[in-house]
C-alpha positions as CSV (number, residue, x, y, z in Angstrom):
1,M,0.0,0.0,0.0
2,M,1.3,3.4,-0.9
3,D,2.3,5.7,2.0
4,K,0.1,8.8,2.2
5,T,2.5,11.1,4.1
6,L,6.2,11.9,4.5
7,T,7.7,14.5,6.8
8,I,10.6,16.4,5.2
9,A,12.8,19.4,5.9
10,S,14.5,22.0,3.8
11,A,17.7,23.3,5.4
12,S,19.0,26.9,5.3
13,S,22.6,26.0,6.4
14,A,25.5,28.3,7.0
15,I,28.3,27.7,4.5
16,E,31.9,28.5,5.3
17,A,35.2,27.9,3.6
18,D,36.0,25.4,6.4
19,V,34.8,22.1,5.3
20,R,34.9,20.6,8.7
21,G,32.9,23.4,10.1
22,N,30.3,22.8,7.4
23,G,30.1,19.2,8.3
24,A,29.6,19.8,12.0
25,H,26.8,22.3,11.2
26,I,25.1,19.9,8.8
27,R,25.1,17.1,11.4
28,G,23.7,19.5,14.0
29,L,20.8,20.3,11.7
30,M,20.3,16.6,11.0
31,T,19.9,16.0,14.7
32,K,17.5,18.9,15.1
33,A,15.4,17.6,12.1
34,A,15.3,14.0,13.4
35,G,13.9,15.4,16.7
36,H,10.9,16.7,14.7
37,G,10.2,13.3,13.1
38,V,11.8,14.2,9.7
39,R,12.4,11.3,7.4
40,L,14.3,13.3,4.7
41,I,16.4,16.5,5.0
42,Q,17.7,18.4,2.1
43,F,20.7,20.8,2.1
44,P,21.7,23.6,-0.3
45,E,24.1,23.6,-3.3
46,G,27.6,23.4,-2.0
47,A,26.5,23.0,1.6
48,L,29.5,20.8,2.5
49,S,32.2,21.9,0.2
50,G,31.4,25.5,-0.2
51,Y,30.2,27.4,-3.3
52,V,32.3,28.3,-6.2
53,G,32.9,32.1,-6.3
54,A,31.9,32.5,-2.7
55,Q,33.8,30.2,-0.4
56,I,35.9,28.6,-3.2
57,H,38.1,30.7,-5.5
58,G,40.2,27.9,-6.9
59,W,40.2,24.1,-6.6
60,K,43.5,24.3,-4.6
61,D,41.4,26.0,-1.9
62,L,39.4,22.8,-1.3
63,D,40.6,20.2,1.2
64,W,39.4,17.1,-0.7
65,P,40.5,14.5,2.0
66,A,38.7,16.5,4.7
67,L,35.6,16.7,2.4
68,Q,35.5,12.9,2.1
69,S,36.0,12.5,5.8
70,E,33.1,14.8,6.6
71,L,30.9,13.1,4.0
72,D,31.6,9.8,5.7
73,A,30.7,11.3,9.1
74,I,27.4,12.7,7.7
75,A,26.6,9.3,6.3
76,A,27.3,7.6,9.6
77,H,25.2,10.2,11.5
78,A,22.3,9.6,9.0
79,G,22.5,5.9,9.9
80,H,22.5,6.7,13.6
81,L,19.5,9.0,13.3
82,G,17.7,6.8,10.8
83,I,16.9,9.6,8.3
84,W,17.6,10.3,4.7
85,V,19.9,13.2,3.7
86,V,20.5,15.0,0.4
87,V,23.5,17.3,0.7
88,G,25.2,19.5,-1.9
89,S,28.9,19.3,-2.4
90,N,31.6,19.2,-5.1
91,H,32.8,15.8,-6.3
92,P,36.3,15.3,-7.5
93,Q,37.4,13.6,-10.7
94,E,40.7,12.5,-12.1
95,L,42.6,15.2,-13.9
96,P,42.3,16.7,-16.4
97,L,38.5,16.5,-15.8
98,W,36.9,19.3,-13.8
99,P,34.9,18.2,-10.6
100,H,31.1,17.8,-10.6
101,N,28.7,20.0,-8.8
102,A,26.7,17.3,-7.0
103,L,24.0,16.3,-4.6
104,Y,24.8,13.2,-2.5
105,V,21.9,11.0,-1.5
106,I,22.4,9.2,1.8
107,S,20.0,6.5,3.1
108,D,18.7,6.1,6.6
109,Q,21.0,3.1,6.8
110,G,24.1,5.4,6.6
111,A,25.1,4.7,3.0
112,V,25.7,7.0,0.1
113,V,23.2,5.4,-2.4
114,G,23.3,7.9,-5.2
115,R,24.9,11.1,-6.5
116,Y,23.3,13.6,-8.8
117,D,25.7,15.6,-10.9
118,K,24.5,18.9,-12.3
119,R,23.9,18.3,-16.0
120,L,23.2,21.7,-17.4
121,I,25.9,24.2,-16.6
122,S,26.8,27.7,-17.7
123,H,29.5,28.7,-20.2
124,S,31.7,30.0,-17.4
125,E,31.3,26.8,-15.4
126,E,32.1,24.6,-18.3
127,T,35.3,26.5,-19.2
128,S,36.6,27.2,-15.7
129,W,35.1,25.0,-13.0
130,Y,32.9,22.0,-13.8
131,S,32.3,18.9,-15.9
132,P,28.6,18.3,-16.6
133,G,26.8,15.2,-15.4
134,S,24.9,13.0,-17.8
135,H,22.1,11.2,-15.9
136,P,19.0,12.0,-13.9
137,L,18.7,10.5,-10.4
138,V,15.5,9.1,-8.9
139,F,15.3,7.6,-5.5
140,E,12.5,6.5,-3.1
141,V,11.8,7.2,0.5
142,D,8.8,5.5,2.2
143,G,6.9,5.2,-1.1
144,F,7.6,8.7,-2.3
145,R,9.9,9.1,-5.4
146,F,12.2,12.1,-5.8
147,G,14.3,13.6,-8.5
148,C,17.1,16.1,-8.0
149,A,18.1,19.4,-9.7
150,L,20.7,22.1,-9.1
151,C,20.9,25.8,-9.6
152,I,20.2,27.0,-13.2
153,E,18.7,23.7,-14.1
154,I,15.4,25.2,-12.8
155,R,15.3,27.2,-16.0
156,F,14.9,24.1,-18.2
157,P,11.4,22.6,-18.1
158,E,12.4,19.6,-20.1
159,L,14.3,18.2,-17.1
160,F,11.2,18.4,-14.9
161,M,9.0,16.9,-17.7
162,A,11.4,14.0,-17.9
163,Y,11.2,13.5,-14.1
164,G,7.4,13.5,-14.5
165,R,7.6,10.7,-17.0
166,Q,9.7,8.8,-14.5
167,G,6.9,9.0,-12.0
168,V,8.4,11.2,-9.4
169,D,6.3,12.7,-6.6
170,G,8.7,15.6,-6.1
171,V,11.9,17.3,-7.0
172,L,14.6,18.4,-4.5
173,F,16.0,21.6,-5.9
174,S,19.2,23.0,-4.2
175,A,20.6,26.4,-5.2
176,Y,22.7,29.2,-3.9
177,E,20.8,32.3,-5.0
178,D,18.6,34.1,-7.6
179,P,15.1,35.2,-6.6
180,I,13.6,34.2,-9.9
181,F,14.2,30.6,-9.0
182,A,11.3,30.8,-6.5
183,V,8.9,31.7,-9.3
184,M,10.2,28.9,-11.5
185,A,10.0,26.4,-8.7
186,R,6.3,27.2,-8.2
187,A,5.6,26.9,-11.9
188,H,7.2,23.4,-12.1
189,A,5.3,22.3,-8.9
190,A,2.0,23.4,-10.5
191,N,2.5,20.6,-13.0
192,N,1.5,18.2,-10.2
193,I,4.8,17.6,-8.3
194,W,6.0,18.7,-4.9
195,M,9.1,21.0,-4.9
196,S,11.5,21.4,-2.0
197,V,13.8,24.4,-2.4
198,S,17.0,24.5,-0.2
199,T,19.3,27.6,-0.1
200,P,22.0,28.7,2.3
201,A,21.5,31.2,5.2
202,V,23.4,33.9,3.3
203,C,20.6,33.9,0.6
204,R,17.8,34.0,3.1
205,R,16.5,37.4,2.1
206,K,16.8,36.9,-1.7
207,L,15.7,33.2,-1.9
208,P,14.4,31.7,1.3
209,C,13.9,27.9,1.6
210,R,10.4,26.7,0.8
211,L,8.2,23.7,0.3
212,I,5.7,23.8,-2.5
213,G,2.7,21.6,-3.1
214,P,1.7,19.9,-6.4
215,D,-0.8,22.7,-6.9
216,G,2.0,25.3,-7.1
217,Y,1.2,26.9,-3.7
218,V,3.8,27.3,-0.9
219,F,2.9,25.4,2.2
220,G,6.1,26.0,4.2
221,Q,8.6,28.8,4.0
222,E,11.6,30.0,6.0
223,A,11.1,32.6,8.6
224,P,13.6,34.9,10.3
225,G,15.7,33.0,12.8
226,R,14.7,29.6,11.4
227,D,17.2,27.3,9.8
228,L,14.8,24.5,8.9
229,V,11.5,24.5,7.1
230,Y,9.4,21.5,8.0
231,G,6.5,20.1,6.0
232,V,4.4,17.0,5.5
233,L,3.9,15.6,2.0
234,D,0.3,14.5,2.3
235,R,-1.3,12.8,-0.7
236,S,-4.8,13.1,0.8
237,K,-4.8,16.9,0.6
238,Y,-4.1,17.0,-3.1
239,E,-6.7,14.9,-4.8
240,I,-7.2,17.0,-7.9
241,P,-3.5,17.6,-8.9
242,L,-2.5,14.0,-8.0
243,T,-5.4,11.9,-9.2
244,K,-7.3,14.1,-11.7
245,A,-4.8,16.5,-13.3
246,R,-1.8,14.1,-13.8
247,P,-1.8,12.3,-17.2
């Protein structure tokens, strides 16, 4: 039988150049979310590694061994708490390839079970920073199926249409900033999927975290002083978009 509800959280984490500080902060928010009965918590783009152009000004700035160590610690903590975690970070590749801008998916058993690499990247990213990914990622938590997207990918409806054909219930969208992303996220959600938007604390005024129902309306949004937005995905509240509007 399909589960009708799922409690999730969108995190507005503080991001620093210190990878170990980011890891400790992420684990603290995970603990807080688990105390509220959350089954899945999502973090912003670059939450663990830092964001290119803000905390990272060159790949030599990034402590890759520390990054892996903190990712392992986050996975172990997820297993301890029994929750799913989606966390933004950079992922290294062998030279001469640039790294990926990625979202790691960690199960409630404490294992990294998937990684989504940003597929659509800007000209400046492709020539100076990143290699694009090539595959979508869909995973399931308690009967709810999720896709992943990063940053400027919100501008490309074909990605979200493809996720719809894969039968996702929602898309986890992690970004750094750009207020127009909030409008675009609502437009995609209005095509009968949940959208969770996670952005860092530094972007709180421009693009706050939010949870959007499959009718396009926001049902949870970040407020001053809050670093987590909680919400329940409840199928029983969305009969029209989920059972009548969907193809």
